[in-house]
C-alpha positions in Angstrom: -15.0 -0.3 -0.8 -11.7 -1.0 1.0 -9.2 -3.0 -0.8 -5.8 -4.2 0.3 -2.5 -4.6 -1.5 -0.1 -7.5 -0.5 3.6 -6.8 -0.1 5.6 -10.0 -0.1 8.5 -9.9 2.3 9.8 -13.4 2.8 9.2 -17.2 2.7 9.4 -20.0 5.2 9.5 -23.7 5.7 7.3 -25.8 7.9 9.4 -27.6 10.6 9.1 -31.4 10.1 6.5 -33.1 12.3 5.6 -29.8 14.1 3.1 -26.9 13.6 5.9 -24.4 13.4 6.9 -22.4 10.3 10.4 -20.9 10.2 10.3 -17.7 8.3 13.3 -15.6 7.0 12.6 -11.9 6.3 15.2 -9.4 5.1 15.6 -6.5 7.6 14.6 -3.8 5.1 11.3 -5.5 4.5 10.6 -5.6 8.2 11.2 -1.8 8.4 8.6 -1.3 5.6 6.0 -3.4 7.5 6.3 -1.5 10.8 3.4 0.9 11.6 2.6 3.2 14.4 -0.6 2.9 16.4 -2.2 6.3 16.6 -4.0 5.5 19.9 -0.9 4.5 22.0 2.0 5.8 19.9 3.7 2.4 19.9 5.2 0.8 16.8 4.1 -2.6 15.7 5.1 -5.2 13.1 2.2 -6.9 11.5 2.5 -9.6 8.8 0.7 -12.8 7.7 2.1 -16.2 6.9 0.2 -18.2 4.3 0.7 -21.8 3.1 1.8 -22.1 -0.6 -0.2 -24.4 -2.8 3.0 -26.3 -3.5 6.6 -26.1 -2.4 8.8 -23.8 -4.4 12.0 -25.0 -6.0 13.9 -24.4 -2.7 11.5 -26.5 -0.6 9.8 -23.5 1.0 6.2 -24.2 2.0 5.0 -20.8 3.2 5.0 -17.1 2.1 5.0 -14.0 4.3 3.5 -10.6 3.5 2.0 -7.5 5.0 -0.9 -5.6 3.6 -1.7 -1.9 3.1 -5.0 -0.2 2.3 -5.4 0.9 -1.2 -7.7 3.8 -2.1 -10.7 2.8 -4.1 -10.4 3.0 -7.8 -14.0 4.4 -7.9 -14.0 7.9 -6.2 -16.7 8.8 -3.8 -19.1 11.6 -4.7 -17.2 14.0 -2.4 -13.8 13.0 -3.9 -15.2 13.5 -7.4 -16.7 16.9 -6.6 -13.4 18.0 -5.0 -11.4 16.9 -8.0 -13.8 18.7 -10.4 -13.5 21.9 -8.2 -9.7 21.8 -8.4 -9.8 21.3 -12.2 -12.2 24.4 -12.5 -9.8 26.5 -10.4 -6.8 25.5 -12.5 -8.7 26.2 -15.7 -9.8 29.7 -14.6 -6.2 30.6 -13.5 -4.9 29.4 -16.9 -7.5 31.5 -18.7 -6.7 34.6 -16.6 -3.0 34.2 -17.3 -3.6 33.8 -21.1 -5.7 36.9 -21.1 -3.0 38.9 -19.3 -0.4 37.7 -21.8 -2.5 39.3 -24.7 -2.2 42.8 -23.3 -0.3 45.1 -25.6 1.7 46.8 -22.8 
């Protein structure tokens, strides 16, 4: 299951009598929202603008965010098997090291 995490980067206000929303975003947040397309190697800025349920205390009517994929909290069978294998290897290395420490010479 793919889930997404929202990263809020700015807010905006709808322009009176028009279907235009003026959004202000700090530059450092823009840099975080830029991604590179693996197919064409170009960099893109992708974000979403969503209407707020009600205006905030500064009169802003919209919020702006970008999303990132979040790995599933429930591991797949392959991920679970891989994790178990890593644990087993760590445990056997630790046991070997402990056994070597017990040698009298």
